[in-house]
C-alpha positions, -999 to +999 in steps of 0.1 A: +265+017+920+233-003+908+229-037+913+223-062+884+185-063+892+185-024+890+204-026+858+182-049+843+151-025+852+170+002+838+177-015+805+141-028+803+126+008+807+151+024+781+143-005+757+106+003+759+112+041+755+132+032+726+105+011+708+072+025+723+058+060+725+043+062+761+021+093+768-004+089+794-025+113+815-005+104+847+022+084+864-002+054+873-011+050+838+021+053+825+031+023+849+003+004+834+009+009+798+046+000+807+036-033+823+011-043+796+040-035+771+066-057+790+044-084+809+066-072+837+061-082+871+079-047+883+057-034+911+047+004+910+074+011+935+102-004+916+089+010+884+094+045+901+124+041+916+138+029+879+122+061+863+140+082+893+172+064+884+171+070+846+161+107+852+192+108+875+215+093+850+201+115+822+188+084+802+152+101+800+135+138+798+114+149+830+084+124+825+059+153+838+049+177+813+023+204+810+020+206+772+010+243+759-024+250+762-032+220+783-052+221+815-035+194+832-001+175+831+007+146+812+033+118+819+057+108+789+084+082+786+113+099+762+147+092+760+174+117+758+204+114+733+222+095+760+193+070+766+191+065+729+227+057+728+224+033+757+193+014+741+212+013+708+241-004+727+219-028+742+203-037+710+236-043+697+244-067+728+211-087+725+212-089+688+209-126+678+202-137+712+165-127+714+141-142+688+105-135+679+085-162+696+099-192+679+105-178+645+142-176+647+142-138+635+162-116+654+142-091+675+158-059+667+152-026+684+134+000+660+129+035+670+094+045+666 
């Protein structure tokens, strides 16, 4: 069973995966992109643990890929259908609670 802290990290990861495309040359660059998008204070190790938890729970697809014809692997954050459903549920829960910096406009999750 996950702690509230771990669940919050998973929620943040699937929300970012739903809102943004993260395709980077490696895990470290993927972490940097995630941190830039979230302004997150997650450490690299916590990020890796969160990715592993999401993968284990079937919320994301295998992030390390070797596209056809590529010479090296790339790191992708892509949600599974289960992850998309979880992100949509989070959007419904948080809708109206978050607003775009002082505008009073709800910050809705939009699929890429």
